[in-house]
All heavy atoms as TSV, in Angstrom:
chain	resi	resn	atom	element	x	y	z
A	1	MET	N	N	125.218	214.583	125.633
A	1	MET	CA	C	124.726	214.381	126.968
A	1	MET	C	C	125.398	215.370	127.920
A	1	MET	O	O	126.618	215.578	127.800
A	1	MET	CB	C	125.070	212.927	127.406
A	1	MET	CG	C	124.609	212.594	128.808
A	1	MET	SD	S	124.994	210.986	129.353
A	1	MET	CE	C	123.833	209.975	128.491
A	2	SER	N	N	124.649	215.943	128.789
A	2	SER	CA	C	125.210	216.965	129.731
A	2	SER	C	C	125.915	216.237	130.878
A	2	SER	O	O	125.605	215.124	131.251
A	2	SER	CB	C	124.040	217.731	130.307
A	2	SER	OG	O	123.369	218.464	129.286
A	3	LYS	N	N	126.909	216.951	131.396
A	3	LYS	CA	C	127.624	216.511	132.588
A	3	LYS	C	C	126.626	216.399	133.775
A	3	LYS	O	O	125.805	217.345	133.948
A	3	LYS	CB	C	128.749	217.435	132.889
A	3	LYS	CG	C	129.500	217.014	134.135
A	3	LYS	CD	C	130.603	218.018	134.436
A	3	LYS	CE	C	131.289	217.668	135.759
A	3	LYS	NZ	N	132.212	218.693	136.148
A	4	LYS	N	N	126.716	215.372	134.524
A	4	LYS	CA	C	125.827	215.198	135.665
A	4	LYS	C	C	126.594	215.588	136.924
A	4	LYS	O	O	127.765	215.402	137.068
A	4	LYS	CB	C	125.389	213.788	135.763
A	4	LYS	CG	C	124.448	213.335	134.612
A	4	LYS	CD	C	124.055	211.948	134.681
A	4	LYS	CE	C	123.133	211.563	133.557
A	4	LYS	NZ	N	123.763	211.630	132.271
A	5	VAL	N	N	125.895	216.160	137.843
A	5	VAL	CA	C	126.443	216.555	139.171
A	5	VAL	C	C	125.683	215.832	140.278
A	5	VAL	O	O	124.534	215.544	140.122
A	5	VAL	CB	C	126.393	218.134	139.365
A	5	VAL	CG1	C	127.233	218.871	138.405
A	5	VAL	CG2	C	124.936	218.600	139.345
A	6	ALA	N	N	126.414	215.508	141.296
A	6	ALA	CA	C	125.804	214.822	142.471
A	6	ALA	C	C	125.074	215.800	143.372
A	6	ALA	O	O	125.520	216.933	143.537
A	6	ALA	CB	C	126.920	214.099	143.228
A	7	THR	N	N	123.956	215.364	143.900
A	7	THR	CA	C	123.235	216.158	144.835
A	7	THR	C	C	122.468	215.196	145.757
A	7	THR	O	O	122.363	213.988	145.480
A	7	THR	CB	C	122.215	217.102	144.141
A	7	THR	OG1	O	121.663	218.010	145.087
A	7	THR	CG2	C	121.107	216.357	143.440
A	8	THR	N	N	121.981	215.685	146.863
A	8	THR	CA	C	121.246	214.922	147.859
A	8	THR	C	C	119.832	215.491	147.934
A	8	THR	O	O	119.668	216.659	147.990
A	8	THR	CB	C	121.918	214.970	149.246
A	8	THR	OG1	O	123.275	214.470	149.124
A	8	THR	CG2	C	121.160	214.165	150.267
A	9	ILE	N	N	118.827	214.573	147.858
A	9	ILE	CA	C	117.462	214.960	148.070
A	9	ILE	C	C	116.867	214.052	149.122
A	9	ILE	O	O	117.335	212.973	149.395
A	9	ILE	CB	C	116.646	214.893	146.758
A	9	ILE	CG1	C	116.569	213.453	146.279
A	9	ILE	CG2	C	117.201	215.818	145.705
A	9	ILE	CD1	C	115.558	213.219	145.174
A	10	TYR	N	N	115.845	214.577	149.729
A	10	TYR	CA	C	115.108	213.798	150.746
A	10	TYR	C	C	113.648	213.631	150.187
A	10	TYR	O	O	113.014	214.616	149.827
A	10	TYR	CB	C	115.044	214.545	152.068
A	10	TYR	CG	C	116.382	214.637	152.704
A	10	TYR	CD1	C	117.231	215.729	152.452
A	10	TYR	CD2	C	116.935	213.578	153.518
A	10	TYR	CE1	C	118.529	215.785	153.059
A	10	TYR	CE2	C	118.164	213.618	154.056
A	10	TYR	CZ	C	118.968	214.742	153.832
A	10	TYR	OH	O	120.229	214.805	154.342
A	11	ILE	N	N	113.240	212.413	150.148
A	11	ILE	CA	C	111.904	212.043	149.651
A	11	ILE	C	C	111.205	211.260	150.714
A	11	ILE	O	O	111.832	210.687	151.620
A	11	ILE	CB	C	112.000	211.309	148.333
A	11	ILE	CG1	C	112.766	210.003	148.440
A	11	ILE	CG2	C	112.569	212.181	147.214
A	11	ILE	CD1	C	112.782	209.144	147.175
A	12	THR	N	N	109.882	211.171	150.570
A	12	THR	CA	C	109.101	210.372	151.565
A	12	THR	C	C	109.231	208.922	151.212
A	12	THR	O	O	109.710	208.517	150.099
A	12	THR	CB	C	107.596	210.782	151.428
A	12	THR	OG1	O	107.109	210.387	150.183
A	12	THR	CG2	C	107.413	212.248	151.658
A	13	GLU	N	N	108.906	208.080	152.175
A	13	GLU	CA	C	108.936	206.627	151.991
A	13	GLU	C	C	108.028	206.235	150.864
A	13	GLU	O	O	108.337	205.352	150.048
A	13	GLU	CB	C	108.583	205.894	153.250
A	13	GLU	CG	C	109.671	205.960	154.316
A	13	GLU	CD	C	109.296	205.176	155.554
A	13	GLU	OE1	O	108.348	204.444	155.528
A	13	GLU	OE2	O	110.049	205.356	156.599
A	14	LYS	N	N	106.861	206.887	150.733
A	14	LYS	CA	C	105.892	206.586	149.719
A	14	LYS	C	C	106.473	206.904	148.353
A	14	LYS	O	O	106.412	206.121	147.390
A	14	LYS	CB	C	104.576	207.427	149.889
A	14	LYS	CG	C	103.587	207.106	148.861
A	14	LYS	CD	C	102.280	207.878	149.080
A	14	LYS	CE	C	101.263	207.589	147.963
A	14	LYS	NZ	N	100.005	208.311	148.157
A	15	GLN	N	N	107.184	208.048	148.214
A	15	GLN	CA	C	107.813	208.452	146.955
A	15	GLN	C	C	108.909	207.412	146.571
A	15	GLN	O	O	109.036	207.003	145.451
A	15	GLN	CB	C	108.429	209.827	147.080
A	15	GLN	CG	C	107.420	210.949	147.101
A	15	GLN	CD	C	108.020	212.247	147.431
A	15	GLN	OE1	O	108.934	212.392	148.263
A	15	GLN	NE2	N	107.451	213.328	146.871
A	16	GLN	N	N	109.655	207.002	147.603
A	16	GLN	CA	C	110.699	205.965	147.375
A	16	GLN	C	C	110.113	204.668	146.883
A	16	GLN	O	O	110.567	204.055	145.916
A	16	GLN	CB	C	111.503	205.714	148.610
A	16	GLN	CG	C	112.617	204.757	148.446
A	16	GLN	CD	C	113.452	204.544	149.711
A	16	GLN	OE1	O	113.020	204.886	150.808
A	16	GLN	NE2	N	114.646	203.985	149.505
A	17	ASP	N	N	109.000	204.248	147.489
A	17	ASP	CA	C	108.349	202.987	147.072
A	17	ASP	C	C	107.784	203.150	145.674
A	17	ASP	O	O	107.896	202.193	144.875
A	17	ASP	CB	C	107.163	202.695	148.031
A	17	ASP	CG	C	107.648	202.305	149.431
A	17	ASP	OD1	O	108.831	201.967	149.595
A	17	ASP	OD2	O	106.815	202.352	150.349
A	18	GLN	N	N	107.250	204.324	145.359
A	18	GLN	CA	C	106.674	204.469	143.965
A	18	GLN	C	C	107.770	204.494	142.935
A	18	GLN	O	O	107.656	203.919	141.873
A	18	GLN	CB	C	105.866	205.760	143.893
A	18	GLN	CG	C	104.581	205.696	144.724
A	18	GLN	CD	C	103.855	207.019	144.842
A	18	GLN	OE1	O	104.456	208.043	144.993
A	18	GLN	NE2	N	102.513	206.957	144.826
A	19	LEU	N	N	108.889	205.147	143.242
A	19	LEU	CA	C	110.024	205.148	142.335
A	19	LEU	C	C	110.603	203.746	142.128
A	19	LEU	O	O	110.919	203.365	140.983
A	19	LEU	CB	C	111.124	206.105	142.826
A	19	LEU	CG	C	110.817	207.592	142.689
A	19	LEU	CD1	C	111.894	208.402	143.455
A	19	LEU	CD2	C	110.830	208.013	141.228
A	20	LYS	N	N	110.678	203.015	143.193
A	20	LYS	CA	C	111.201	201.632	143.120
A	20	LYS	C	C	110.295	200.745	142.272
A	20	LYS	O	O	110.705	199.993	141.429
A	20	LYS	CB	C	111.298	201.022	144.539
A	20	LYS	CG	C	111.763	199.552	144.570
A	20	LYS	CD	C	113.221	199.436	144.147
A	20	LYS	CE	C	113.700	198.008	144.406
A	20	LYS	NZ	N	113.973	197.238	143.216
A	21	GLU	N	N	108.951	200.937	142.420
A	21	GLU	CA	C	108.003	200.172	141.605
A	21	GLU	C	C	108.111	200.575	140.143
A	21	GLU	O	O	108.097	199.700	139.256
A	21	GLU	CB	C	106.550	200.452	142.095
A	21	GLU	CG	C	105.539	199.598	141.356
A	21	GLU	CD	C	104.132	199.776	141.947
A	21	GLU	OE1	O	103.925	200.259	143.007
A	21	GLU	OE2	O	103.222	199.316	141.196
A	22	LEU	N	N	108.228	201.833	139.871
A	22	LEU	CA	C	108.469	202.248	138.456
A	22	LEU	C	C	109.756	201.718	137.912
A	22	LEU	O	O	109.783	201.271	136.744
A	22	LEU	CB	C	108.462	203.831	138.416
A	22	LEU	CG	C	107.092	204.480	138.527
A	22	LEU	CD1	C	107.293	205.997	138.635
A	22	LEU	CD2	C	106.192	204.130	137.376
A	23	ASN	N	N	110.809	201.714	138.739
A	23	ASN	CA	C	112.083	201.134	138.340
A	23	ASN	C	C	111.901	199.639	137.985
A	23	ASN	O	O	112.407	199.198	136.963
A	23	ASN	CB	C	113.075	201.315	139.418
A	23	ASN	CG	C	114.331	200.504	139.266
A	23	ASN	OD1	O	114.507	199.495	139.872
A	23	ASN	ND2	N	115.184	200.949	138.365
A	24	ASP	N	N	111.215	198.909	138.793
A	24	ASP	CA	C	111.005	197.482	138.600
A	24	ASP	C	C	110.207	197.192	137.281
A	24	ASP	O	O	110.499	196.341	136.542
A	24	ASP	CB	C	110.308	196.846	139.786
A	24	ASP	CG	C	111.121	196.740	141.013
A	24	ASP	OD1	O	112.377	196.853	140.935
A	24	ASP	OD2	O	110.575	196.594	142.112
A	25	ARG	N	N	109.156	198.009	137.125
A	25	ARG	CA	C	108.261	197.760	135.987
A	25	ARG	C	C	108.839	198.284	134.698
A	25	ARG	O	O	108.647	197.693	133.648
A	25	ARG	CB	C	106.908	198.421	136.238
A	25	ARG	CG	C	106.085	197.748	137.292
A	25	ARG	CD	C	104.788	198.453	137.519
A	25	ARG	NE	N	104.098	197.854	138.627
A	25	ARG	CZ	C	102.794	197.615	138.679
A	25	ARG	NH1	N	102.048	198.027	137.689
A	25	ARG	NH2	N	102.229	197.069	139.721
A	26	LEU	N	N	109.458	199.505	134.725
A	26	LEU	CA	C	109.906	200.126	133.471
A	26	LEU	C	C	111.369	199.862	133.164
A	26	LEU	O	O	111.846	200.160	132.071
A	26	LEU	CB	C	109.692	201.659	133.566
A	26	LEU	CG	C	108.260	202.112	133.799
A	26	LEU	CD1	C	108.216	203.634	133.960
A	26	LEU	CD2	C	107.354	201.699	132.641
A	27	LYS	N	N	112.095	199.363	134.125
A	27	LYS	CA	C	113.557	199.156	133.991
A	27	LYS	C	C	114.275	200.435	133.665
A	27	LYS	O	O	115.252	200.452	132.921
A	27	LYS	CB	C	113.838	198.056	132.901
A	27	LYS	CG	C	113.130	196.757	133.117
A	27	LYS	CD	C	113.503	196.136	134.451
A	27	LYS	CE	C	112.867	194.755	134.594
A	27	LYS	NZ	N	112.476	194.434	135.965
A	28	VAL	N	N	113.812	201.526	134.230
A	28	VAL	CA	C	114.426	202.827	134.140
A	28	VAL	C	C	115.054	203.124	135.533
A	28	VAL	O	O	114.351	203.020	136.559
A	28	VAL	CB	C	113.374	203.907	133.772
A	28	VAL	CG1	C	114.007	205.315	133.742
A	28	VAL	CG2	C	112.775	203.622	132.405
A	29	PRO	N	N	116.351	203.515	135.558
A	29	PRO	CA	C	116.954	203.848	136.835
A	29	PRO	C	C	116.248	204.946	137.554
A	29	PRO	O	O	115.674	205.871	136.991
A	29	PRO	CB	C	118.325	204.323	136.453
A	29	PRO	CG	C	118.597	203.783	135.099
A	29	PRO	CD	C	117.259	203.725	134.416
A	30	VAL	N	N	116.208	204.797	138.903
A	30	VAL	CA	C	115.523	205.838	139.741
A	30	VAL	C	C	116.091	207.197	139.483
A	30	VAL	O	O	115.358	208.205	139.394
A	30	VAL	CB	C	115.633	205.462	141.231
A	30	VAL	CG1	C	115.115	206.579	142.138
A	30	VAL	CG2	C	114.819	204.162	141.495
A	31	SER	N	N	117.401	207.273	139.300
A	31	SER	CA	C	118.029	208.594	139.065
A	31	SER	C	C	117.473	209.201	137.743
A	31	SER	O	O	117.261	210.418	137.698
A	31	SER	CB	C	119.547	208.478	139.017
A	31	SER	OG	O	119.936	207.530	137.965
A	32	GLU	N	N	117.233	208.414	136.748
A	32	GLU	CA	C	116.712	208.932	135.493
A	32	GLU	C	C	115.265	209.366	135.705
A	32	GLU	O	O	114.825	210.409	135.150
A	32	GLU	CB	C	116.780	207.884	134.387
A	32	GLU	CG	C	116.120	208.301	133.105
A	32	GLU	CD	C	116.749	209.587	132.442
A	32	GLU	OE1	O	117.910	209.929	132.754
A	32	GLU	OE2	O	116.063	210.241	131.690
A	33	LEU	N	N	114.473	208.679	136.453
A	33	LEU	CA	C	113.108	209.003	136.747
A	33	LEU	C	C	113.080	210.401	137.492
A	33	LEU	O	O	112.247	211.278	137.190
A	33	LEU	CB	C	112.432	207.995	137.619
A	33	LEU	CG	C	112.158	206.638	136.985
A	33	LEU	CD1	C	111.705	205.629	137.930
A	33	LEU	CD2	C	111.179	206.763	135.810
A	34	ILE	N	N	113.992	210.617	138.432
A	34	ILE	CA	C	114.054	211.862	139.170
A	34	ILE	C	C	114.477	212.994	138.213
A	34	ILE	O	O	113.892	214.091	138.233
A	34	ILE	CB	C	115.074	211.757	140.341
A	34	ILE	CG1	C	114.443	210.788	141.394
A	34	ILE	CG2	C	115.380	213.107	140.970
A	34	ILE	CD1	C	115.431	210.405	142.476
A	35	ARG	N	N	115.449	212.746	137.333
A	35	ARG	CA	C	115.811	213.795	136.354
A	35	ARG	C	C	114.645	214.121	135.407
A	35	ARG	O	O	114.410	215.315	135.150
A	35	ARG	CB	C	117.037	213.287	135.471
A	35	ARG	CG	C	118.329	213.422	136.242
A	35	ARG	CD	C	119.550	213.182	135.337
A	35	ARG	NE	N	119.603	211.842	134.804
A	35	ARG	CZ	C	120.210	210.838	135.383
A	35	ARG	NH1	N	120.784	211.043	136.592
A	35	ARG	NH2	N	120.249	209.650	134.840
A	36	GLN	N	N	113.888	213.137	135.046
A	36	GLN	CA	C	112.703	213.401	134.193
A	36	GLN	C	C	111.666	214.240	134.935
A	36	GLN	O	O	111.045	215.148	134.415
A	36	GLN	CB	C	112.089	212.100	133.713
A	36	GLN	CG	C	112.879	211.382	132.686
A	36	GLN	CD	C	112.238	210.051	132.284
A	36	GLN	OE1	O	111.054	209.854	132.387
A	36	GLN	NE2	N	113.070	209.202	131.674
A	37	GLY	N	N	111.517	213.952	136.233
A	37	GLY	CA	C	110.583	214.748	137.067
A	37	GLY	C	C	111.072	216.203	137.190
A	37	GLY	O	O	110.259	217.087	137.117
A	38	ILE	N	N	112.332	216.354	137.331
A	38	ILE	CA	C	112.876	217.743	137.436
A	38	ILE	C	C	112.663	218.449	136.135
A	38	ILE	O	O	112.236	219.629	136.093
A	38	ILE	CB	C	114.367	217.688	137.773
A	38	ILE	CG1	C	114.543	217.240	139.236
A	38	ILE	CG2	C	115.017	219.058	137.571
A	38	ILE	CD1	C	115.972	216.869	139.601
A	39	ASP	N	N	112.876	217.772	134.971
A	39	ASP	CA	C	112.625	218.369	133.672
A	39	ASP	C	C	111.169	218.815	133.524
A	39	ASP	O	O	110.859	219.902	132.977
A	39	ASP	CB	C	112.970	217.449	132.594
A	39	ASP	CG	C	114.484	217.239	132.364
A	39	ASP	OD1	O	115.255	218.082	132.880
A	39	ASP	OD2	O	114.893	216.274	131.742
A	40	LEU	N	N	110.246	217.995	134.015
A	40	LEU	CA	C	108.837	218.393	133.960
A	40	LEU	C	C	108.497	219.641	134.737
A	40	LEU	O	O	107.774	220.534	134.295
A	40	LEU	CB	C	107.914	217.224	134.451
A	40	LEU	CG	C	107.858	216.005	133.533
A	40	LEU	CD1	C	107.165	214.846	134.246
A	40	LEU	CD2	C	107.167	216.349	132.247
A	41	ILE	N	N	109.115	219.723	135.944
A	41	ILE	CA	C	108.868	220.908	136.764
A	41	ILE	C	C	109.517	222.176	136.199
A	41	ILE	O	O	108.922	223.280	136.135
A	41	ILE	CB	C	109.451	220.708	138.192
A	41	ILE	CG1	C	108.580	219.654	138.908
A	41	ILE	CG2	C	109.462	221.979	139.008
A	41	ILE	CD1	C	107.084	219.996	139.118
A	42	VAL	N	N	110.733	222.076	135.675
A	42	VAL	CA	C	111.382	223.159	135.016
A	42	VAL	C	C	110.570	223.669	133.831
A	42	VAL	O	O	110.409	224.868	133.638
A	42	VAL	CB	C	112.853	222.827	134.653
A	42	VAL	CG1	C	113.452	223.861	133.706
A	42	VAL	CG2	C	113.710	222.560	135.866
A	43	LYS	N	N	110.067	222.736	133.018
A	43	LYS	CA	C	109.226	223.123	131.898
A	43	LYS	C	C	107.978	223.864	132.358
A	43	LYS	O	O	107.559	224.831	131.772
A	43	LYS	CB	C	108.906	221.880	131.074
A	43	LYS	CG	C	108.107	222.212	129.773
A	43	LYS	CD	C	107.922	220.939	128.994
A	43	LYS	CE	C	107.134	221.275	127.737
A	43	LYS	NZ	N	106.812	220.131	126.915
A	44	LYS	N	N	107.332	223.326	133.414
A	44	LYS	CA	C	106.107	223.885	133.922
A	44	LYS	C	C	106.336	225.341	134.368
A	44	LYS	O	O	105.485	226.194	134.208
A	44	LYS	CB	C	105.544	223.034	135.067
A	44	LYS	CG	C	104.291	223.580	135.658
A	44	LYS	CD	C	103.759	222.698	136.796
A	44	LYS	CE	C	102.531	223.274	137.376
A	44	LYS	NZ	N	101.921	222.361	138.377
A	45	TYR	N	N	107.440	225.632	134.999
A	45	TYR	CA	C	107.722	226.942	135.572
A	45	TYR	C	C	108.769	227.710	134.778
A	45	TYR	O	O	109.417	228.643	135.371
A	45	TYR	CB	C	108.118	226.799	137.052
A	45	TYR	CG	C	107.048	226.237	137.911
A	45	TYR	CD1	C	107.064	224.910	138.348
A	45	TYR	CD2	C	105.952	227.025	138.296
A	45	TYR	CE1	C	106.058	224.423	139.177
A	45	TYR	CE2	C	104.905	226.570	139.076
A	45	TYR	CZ	C	104.978	225.228	139.521
A	45	TYR	OH	O	103.952	224.749	140.287
A	46	ASP	N	N	108.991	227.393	133.562
A	46	ASP	CA	C	110.070	227.996	132.776
A	46	ASP	C	C	109.944	229.552	132.707
A	46	ASP	O	O	110.976	230.196	132.548
A	46	ASP	CB	C	110.203	227.386	131.410
A	46	ASP	CG	C	109.041	227.722	130.459
A	46	ASP	OD1	O	108.006	228.154	130.909
A	46	ASP	OD2	O	109.287	227.583	129.257
A	47	GLU	N	N	108.729	230.059	132.811
A	47	GLU	CA	C	108.634	231.551	132.731
A	47	GLU	C	C	109.212	232.228	133.920
A	47	GLU	O	O	109.447	233.413	133.882
A	47	GLU	CB	C	107.125	231.941	132.558
A	47	GLU	CG	C	106.310	231.717	133.808
A	47	GLU	CD	C	105.740	230.292	133.986
A	47	GLU	OE1	O	105.986	229.424	133.142
A	47	GLU	OE2	O	105.084	230.023	135.046
A	48	ASN	N	N	109.515	231.509	134.964
A	48	ASN	CA	C	110.095	232.119	136.148
A	48	ASN	C	C	111.680	232.006	136.163
A	48	ASN	O	O	112.327	232.539	137.046
A	48	ASN	CB	C	109.625	231.341	137.393
A	48	ASN	CG	C	108.166	231.578	137.604
A	48	ASN	OD1	O	107.706	232.705	137.834
A	48	ASN	ND2	N	107.362	230.537	137.495
A	49	LEU	N	N	112.198	231.415	135.116
A	49	LEU	CA	C	113.677	231.356	135.033
A	49	LEU	C	C	114.210	232.637	134.299
A	49	LEU	O	O	113.694	233.025	133.345
A	49	LEU	CB	C	114.073	230.075	134.229
A	49	LEU	CG	C	113.705	228.766	134.868
A	49	LEU	CD1	C	114.061	227.624	133.900
A	49	LEU	CD2	C	114.450	228.558	136.158
A	50	SER	N	N	115.272	233.137	134.831
A	50	SER	CA	C	115.856	234.318	134.257
A	50	SER	C	C	116.483	233.968	132.894
A	50	SER	O	O	117.043	232.868	132.724
A	50	SER	CB	C	116.941	234.894	135.178
A	50	SER	OG	O	117.994	233.977	135.332
A	51	GLY	N	N	116.370	234.874	131.974
A	51	GLY	CA	C	116.980	234.694	130.668
A	51	GLY	C	C	116.188	233.730	129.760
A	51	GLY	O	O	116.647	233.503	128.644
A	52	GLN	N	N	115.092	233.314	130.181
A	52	GLN	CA	C	114.275	232.355	129.390
A	52	GLN	C	C	113.067	233.093	128.831
A	52	GLN	O	O	112.358	233.760	129.568
A	52	GLN	CB	C	113.825	231.137	130.212
A	52	GLN	CG	C	114.986	230.324	130.712
A	52	GLN	CD	C	115.658	229.477	129.613
A	52	GLN	OE1	O	114.996	229.064	128.676
A	52	GLN	NE2	N	116.915	229.351	129.727
A	53	ILE	N	N	112.798	232.980	127.571
A	53	ILE	CA	C	111.604	233.538	126.997
A	53	ILE	C	C	110.889	232.428	126.298
A	53	ILE	O	O	111.377	231.706	125.466
A	53	ILE	CB	C	111.936	234.679	125.944
A	53	ILE	CG1	C	112.636	235.761	126.600
A	53	ILE	CG2	C	110.658	235.098	125.227
A	53	ILE	CD1	C	113.121	236.867	125.569
A	54	SER	N	N	109.608	232.227	126.686
A	54	SER	CA	C	108.844	231.164	126.131
A	54	SER	C	C	108.430	231.558	124.720
A	54	SER	O	O	107.993	232.667	124.436
A	54	SER	CB	C	107.545	230.999	126.979
A	54	SER	OG	O	106.686	230.088	126.309
A	55	LEU	N	N	108.559	230.613	123.753
A	55	LEU	CA	C	108.144	230.863	122.424
A	55	LEU	C	C	106.669	231.054	122.308
A	55	LEU	O	O	106.163	231.787	121.528
A	55	LEU	CB	C	108.546	229.696	121.527
A	55	LEU	CG	C	110.128	229.493	121.378
A	55	LEU	CD1	C	110.363	228.265	120.556
A	55	LEU	CD2	C	110.747	230.698	120.746
A	56	PHE	N	N	105.943	230.388	123.231
A	56	PHE	CA	C	104.494	230.528	123.202
A	56	PHE	C	C	104.068	231.926	123.650
A	56	PHE	O	O	103.125	232.528	123.113
A	56	PHE	CB	C	103.852	229.494	124.114
A	56	PHE	CG	C	104.107	228.056	123.579
A	56	PHE	CD1	C	105.006	227.241	124.291
A	56	PHE	CD2	C	103.616	227.602	122.435
A	56	PHE	CE1	C	105.303	225.986	123.782
A	56	PHE	CE2	C	103.839	226.326	121.936
A	56	PHE	CZ	C	104.729	225.510	122.646
A	57	GLU	N	N	104.705	232.443	124.672
A	57	GLU	CA	C	104.415	233.860	125.183
A	57	GLU	C	C	104.681	234.815	124.076
A	57	GLU	O	O	103.852	235.705	123.815
A	57	GLU	CB	C	105.260	234.202	126.352
A	57	GLU	CG	C	104.705	233.812	127.704
A	57	GLU	CD	C	105.553	234.341	128.826
A	57	GLU	OE1	O	105.911	235.543	128.817
A	57	GLU	OE2	O	105.871	233.536	129.732
A	58	GLU	N	N	105.806	234.725	123.402
A	58	GLU	CA	C	106.152	235.663	122.340
A	58	GLU	C	C	105.144	235.584	121.204
A	58	GLU	O	O	104.728	236.572	120.655
A	58	GLU	CB	C	107.594	235.268	121.822
A	58	GLU	CG	C	108.105	236.286	120.839
A	58	GLU	CD	C	109.508	235.923	120.395
A	58	GLU	OE1	O	110.330	235.598	121.292
A	58	GLU	OE2	O	109.794	235.957	119.168
A	59	LYS	N	N	104.742	234.384	120.825
A	59	LYS	CA	C	103.725	234.223	119.757
A	59	LYS	C	C	102.402	234.780	120.207
A	59	LYS	O	O	101.738	235.514	119.388
A	59	LYS	CB	C	103.569	232.730	119.461
A	59	LYS	CG	C	102.660	232.442	118.323
A	59	LYS	CD	C	102.607	230.971	118.041
A	59	LYS	CE	C	101.677	230.657	116.895
A	59	LYS	NZ	N	101.588	229.245	116.603
A	60	ASP	N	N	101.985	234.659	121.441
A	60	ASP	CA	C	100.735	235.172	121.940
A	60	ASP	C	C	100.755	236.699	121.900
A	60	ASP	O	O	99.774	237.344	121.605
A	60	ASP	CB	C	100.402	234.638	123.336
A	60	ASP	CG	C	100.031	233.183	123.391
A	60	ASP	OD1	O	99.753	232.626	122.299
A	60	ASP	OD2	O	100.123	232.594	124.454
A	61	GLN	N	N	101.863	237.290	122.278
A	61	GLN	CA	C	101.978	238.747	122.352
A	61	GLN	C	C	101.863	239.325	120.963
A	61	GLN	O	O	101.318	240.454	120.757
A	61	GLN	CB	C	103.290	239.162	123.027
A	61	GLN	CG	C	103.315	238.871	124.515
A	61	GLN	CD	C	104.639	239.127	125.158
A	61	GLN	OE1	O	105.580	239.529	124.494
A	61	GLN	NE2	N	104.693	238.992	126.422
A	62	LYS	N	N	102.403	238.677	119.935
A	62	LYS	CA	C	102.331	239.156	118.563
A	62	LYS	C	C	100.895	239.160	118.019
A	62	LYS	O	O	100.558	240.004	117.192
A	62	LYS	CB	C	103.235	238.321	117.688
A	62	LYS	CG	C	104.694	238.579	117.888
A	62	LYS	CD	C	105.549	237.737	116.931
A	62	LYS	CE	C	107.019	237.997	117.185
A	62	LYS	NZ	N	107.826	237.128	116.288
A	63	THR	N	N	100.081	238.231	118.448
A	63	THR	CA	C	98.753	238.138	117.927
A	63	THR	C	C	97.776	239.077	118.672
A	63	THR	O	O	96.609	239.210	118.212
A	63	THR	CB	C	98.201	236.699	118.060
A	63	THR	OG1	O	98.198	236.280	119.415
A	63	THR	CG2	C	99.069	235.754	117.215
A	64	GLN	N	N	98.194	239.756	119.716
A	64	GLN	CA	C	97.251	240.624	120.474
A	64	GLN	C	C	97.294	242.008	119.899
A	64	GLN	O	O	98.088	242.551	119.298
A	64	GLN	CB	C	97.668	240.656	121.942
A	64	GLN	CG	C	97.378	239.334	122.598
A	64	GLN	CD	C	97.799	239.398	124.083
A	64	GLN	OE1	O	98.292	240.365	124.593
A	64	GLN	NE2	N	97.580	238.243	124.744
């Protein structure tokens, strides 16, 4: 498990309500839901991160 660092974020009231509802229904802490959301965004935009090479890009380039 990676070390966690504290940060502050600002979300809308609607986002807060939705996170609270997911927390109530899934019994998953809001902080974990937020971390999962961050992971999804990082995965979506991973090609924009320095030092990262997508295995899919490399595979596609070899077949061209």
